[in-house]
C-alpha positions in Angstrom: 0.2 -0.1 0.0 1.1 3.7 -0.6 1.3 6.1 1.3 1.4 9.4 -0.7 -1.5 11.8 -1.8 -4.2 13.9 -1.3 -4.6 14.4 2.7 -1.1 12.7 3.6 -0.4 14.7 6.8 3.2 14.2 8.3 3.0 14.6 12.4 1.9 17.4 13.7 4.7 19.4 17.0 2.7 18.1 19.8 1.3 21.1 22.0 3.1 21.2 25.4 -0.5 20.5 27.4 0.1 16.9 28.2 -3.0 14.9 27.3 -3.2 10.8 27.8 -2.2 10.7 24.4 0.7 12.7 25.0 1.4 10.6 28.2 1.5 7.5 26.0 3.4 8.9 23.3 6.1 9.8 26.1 6.1 6.6 27.2 6.4 4.3 24.9 7.8 5.6 21.9 11.0 6.3 23.2 11.4 3.3 24.9 10.6 1.4 22.1 13.1 2.7 20.1 15.6 2.7 22.4 14.4 -1.5 22.8 15.4 -1.2 19.0 18.6 0.7 19.6 20.0 -2.5 21.8 18.7 -5.0 19.4 20.3 -3.5 16.1 23.6 -3.2 18.5 23.2 -6.9 19.5 22.8 -8.4 16.2 19.4 -8.6 16.0 17.6 -11.6 14.8 14.4 -12.3 12.7 16.5 -13.9 9.6 18.2 -10.7 8.9 21.0 -10.2 10.8 19.7 -6.6 12.3 17.5 -3.8 10.4 20.3 -2.3 9.0 21.2 1.4 9.3 18.5 3.9 9.5 18.9 6.6 6.6 17.5 10.2 6.2 13.8 10.1 5.6 13.6 9.9 1.8 10.2 10.3 -0.4 8.0 7.1 -0.9 7.9 5.6 -4.4 4.6 6.0 -6.2 4.8 2.4 -6.9 1.7 0.8 -4.7 -0.2 -2.2 -6.8 0.9 -5.8 -8.1 0.5 -6.7 -11.6 -1.7 -9.7 -12.5 2.0 -11.6 -13.4 3.4 -11.4 -10.3 0.2 -12.0 -8.2 0.3 -15.7 -9.7 3.9 -16.1 -11.2 5.4 -17.2 -7.5 3.4 -19.1 -5.0 3.4 -18.0 -1.5 5.9 -19.4 1.6 5.2 -22.3 2.8 5.2 -23.5 6.1 7.4 -25.2 7.8 7.7 -26.8 11.2 8.6 -23.5 12.8 6.2 -22.4 10.7 3.4 -23.5 12.5 0.2 -21.5 13.0 -1.6 -21.4 16.5 -4.9 -22.9 17.2 -7.9 -20.6 16.7 -10.3 -22.1 19.6 -11.0 -19.1 21.7 -10.0 -19.3 25.1 -13.3 -19.4 27.8 -12.1 -16.8 30.1 -8.8 -15.2 30.1 -8.1 -10.6 30.6 -9.6 -10.2 27.2 -13.2 -11.8 27.9 -16.1 -9.5 26.6 -13.8 -7.9 24.0 -14.3 -7.6 20.4 -11.5 -6.9 18.2 -12.0 -6.5 14.3 -8.8 -7.5 12.2 -9.1 -6.1 8.7 -6.5 -7.8 6.6 -5.9 -5.6 3.7 -6.9 -6.2 0.4 -8.2 -9.5 -0.8 -6.0 -12.3 -3.0 -8.5 -12.3 -5.6 -8.9 -8.6 -6.0 -6.8 -9.0 -9.1 -9.6 -10.9 -11.0 -11.9 -8.0 -10.6 -10.5 -4.9 -11.7 -14.0 -3.2 -12.5 -15.9 -4.0 -9.0 -12.6 -2.6 -7.2 -12.2 0.2 -8.5 -16.0 1.1 -8.3 -15.4 5.0 -6.5 -17.4 4.9 -3.0 -18.0 7.8 -0.3 -14.9 8.5 2.3 -16.0 11.5 3.5 -14.0 13.8 2.4 -14.4 12.6 -1.1 -14.8 9.3 -3.2 -12.1 6.4 -4.0 -11.8 3.1 -5.3 -13.7 0.9 -3.6 -10.1 -1.4 -2.7 -7.1 -2.0 -4.6 -4.5 -5.0 -5.3 -2.4 -4.4 -2.9 1.6 -5.0 -3.6 3.7 -7.6 -4.0 7.7 -9.2 -3.4 10.0 -9.0 -6.5 9.1 -12.4 -6.5 5.6 -12.4 -6.9 4.3 -12.5 -2.9 1.1 -11.3 -2.3 0.4 -8.2 -0.1 -3.1 -9.8 0.3 -1.2 -13.0 1.5 0.3 -11.8 3.7 -2.2 -9.3 5.3 -4.4 -12.9 5.9 -1.7 -14.9 7.7 -0.5 -12.3 10.0 -4.7 -11.8 10.7 -4.8 -15.6 11.0 -1.8 -15.2 13.3 -3.3 -12.6 15.7 -6.8 -14.2 15.5 -5.3 -17.3 17.3 -3.3 -15.0 19.7 -6.3 -12.5 20.9 -9.1 -15.9 21.3 -6.6 -17.0 23.6 -6.6 -14.5 25.6 -10.4 -14.3 25.5 -11.3 -11.7 23.0 -13.6 -12.0 20.5 -12.2 -12.0 17.2 -13.7 -11.0 13.9 -12.4 -10.6 10.1 -13.5 -8.1 7.7 -12.9 -11.0 5.0 -11.4 -14.2 5.9 -10.5 -15.4 1.5 -14.2 -15.7 1.3 -15.3 -13.4 -0.8 -14.9 -13.1 -4.5 -13.1 -9.3 -4.1 -13.3 -6.8 -1.1 -14.7 -5.6 1.3 -14.7 -2.1 -0.1 -12.7 0.4 2.2 -16.5 1.9 3.5 -17.7 -1.4 4.2 -14.6 -2.5 6.3 -15.5 0.6 8.8 -18.7 -0.5 8.8 -17.8 -3.9 10.1 -16.4 -2.6 12.6 -18.9 -0.6 13.1 -21.6 -2.7 13.6 -19.4 -5.6 15.9 -19.5 -2.0 18.3 -15.4 -2.8 18.5 -13.2 -2.3 21.4 -9.9 -1.5 18.6 -9.9 -2.1 15.2 -6.4 -2.8 13.0 -5.7 -2.9 9.7 -2.5 -4.8 8.3 -1.1 -3.8 5.2 2.7 -3.8 3.7 4.0 -0.5 1.8 5.4 -0.8 -1.7 7.6 2.0 -1.8 11.4 2.3 -3.1 14.0 0.5 -2.7 16.3 1.3 0.6 12.8 2.6 1.9 12.4 0.4 5.2 10.7 0.1 8.4 7.0 -0.4 9.5 5.2 2.7 10.5 1.6 3.0 12.2 -1.4 5.1 10.5 -3.6 6.9 12.7 -6.9 8.6 12.0 -6.6 12.5 12.0 -9.7 14.5 12.9 -12.4 14.8 10.1 -15.6 16.0 10.4 -17.3 16.1 6.7 -20.1 14.2 4.8 -20.5 10.9 6.4 -17.3 10.9 8.5 -16.7 12.2 11.5 -13.9 11.0 13.6 -13.1 13.3 16.3 -14.2 10.8 18.9 -11.7 8.2 18.2 -8.8 10.6 16.9 -7.4 10.1 20.8 -8.5 6.3 21.4 -7.0 5.4 18.2 -3.7 7.4 19.1 -3.3 5.0 22.0 -4.1 2.0 20.2 -1.8 3.0 17.4 1.2 4.3 20.2 1.0 0.8 21.9 1.0 -1.2 19.0 4.6 0.8 17.9 6.1 0.2 20.8 4.9 -3.7 21.0 5.9 -4.3 17.6 9.7 -2.9 17.8 9.7 -4.6 21.3 9.1 -7.9 19.3 9.9 -8.1 15.9 13.1 -5.8 16.1 11.5 -4.3 12.9 12.9 -0.3 13.2 10.4 2.1 12.8 10.4 3.7 9.0 13.1 5.6 7.5 10.8 7.1 5.1 7.9 8.7 7.0 7.4 9.1 10.4 10.4 11.2 11.5 11.5 8.0 13.0 8.7 7.8 15.0 7.0 4.9 13.6 3.5 7.4 13.3 1.8 8.4 10.7 -1.7 10.8 10.8 -3.5 10.6 7.5 -7.1 11.8 7.0 -7.0 9.8 3.3 -8.7 6.8 4.0 -11.4 5.5 4.1 -11.1 2.9 6.1 -10.5 5.4 8.9 -12.4 8.3 8.0 -15.5 5.9 8.4 -14.6 4.1 11.7 -16.7 5.4 14.9 -14.7 3.1 17.1 -10.8 3.5 17.9 -8.3 2.3 14.7 -5.5 2.1 13.2 -3.6 0.8 10.0 0.0 -0.4 10.1 2.2 -1.2 7.4 4.3 -4.2 8.8 7.4 -3.4 6.5 8.0 -2.3 2.6 7.6 -5.3 0.2 9.8 -3.4 -2.6 12.8 -3.5 -0.5 14.8 -6.8 -0.6 15.6 -6.9 3.2 12.5 -6.1 4.6 10.8 -8.9 2.3 12.7 -11.2 3.5 11.3 -10.7 6.8 7.9 -10.5 5.9 8.0 -13.8 3.5 9.6 -15.6 6.4 6.7 -17.8 8.3 8.6 -17.3 12.1 8.8 -13.1 11.4 5.1 -13.1 10.5 4.3 -14.8 13.7 6.7 -12.2 15.6 4.6 -9.3 13.4 1.2 -10.9 14.8 2.8 -11.4 18.1 3.4 -8.0 19.1 0.3 -6.2 16.9 -1.6 -8.4 19.1 0.1 -7.1 22.7 -0.3 -3.8 21.9 -4.2 -4.5 21.3 -3.8 -6.8 24.7 -2.3 -3.0 26.5 -4.9 -0.6 24.8 -7.4 -3.0 25.7 -6.7 -3.7 29.6 -4.6 0.2 29.7 
């Protein structure tokens, strides 16, 4: 998923008054960055022997979607014995009993077969955008839609073990979509306590790391995010901190100013949400080093754990 375009808002300077979100940012993000610095110094893990140097921020490329040939030319990496997906059975009790989490696996593995349908324009409050996109892929053809669904399954198993009720916006069980406006409505109808949309970016080579996208304050048409901006910021900050801690991945070196946090007002999935929601770009599929992580089942399990830990921290916070 590409991160340029109308409505893109770089992180704004914090006000001097310390509200709950500011305290969370101060407490969690610097600690997470410190944790990553220690990780990088000792060599790291996850199949990449460290995450490389943090380059100065650069402009992401416009690469955003995979072609049909790249989507079908190379199969998704197969699971090994160390890559077993955990059981999806829900715990009868647990600390998240009574909580509802909606996981939104970005895109759909079959979107590329339904270009007319996904190109249909839908209302996102601030303007109109396409229903959905095909997503991006690695140079070897591992599709973002396959990545997001795999991580979503792993997260579901982890969160159900904590007692949460977990719903997916799609589970590879529909021909395309859902559209971005429907994805938001699914979380709203579920009265979700937290919603996380899973993605992987399609930026330029050398652009590395993850970033969490937070909703900006929007009031236009059907969109009114004012009530969810602060809790979504808390959710995103906790996910960013735990993602660093568990995966060892660095925050993005091309957006977010090294914080791993970006605010946007042009995403229908955020604009139309009435419950706390964030997106996470787990890495850049177009960079070979990030791609090596994203295609590793062992690393995807870490990614699922880090995101889930952030959700648990938010819901118990």
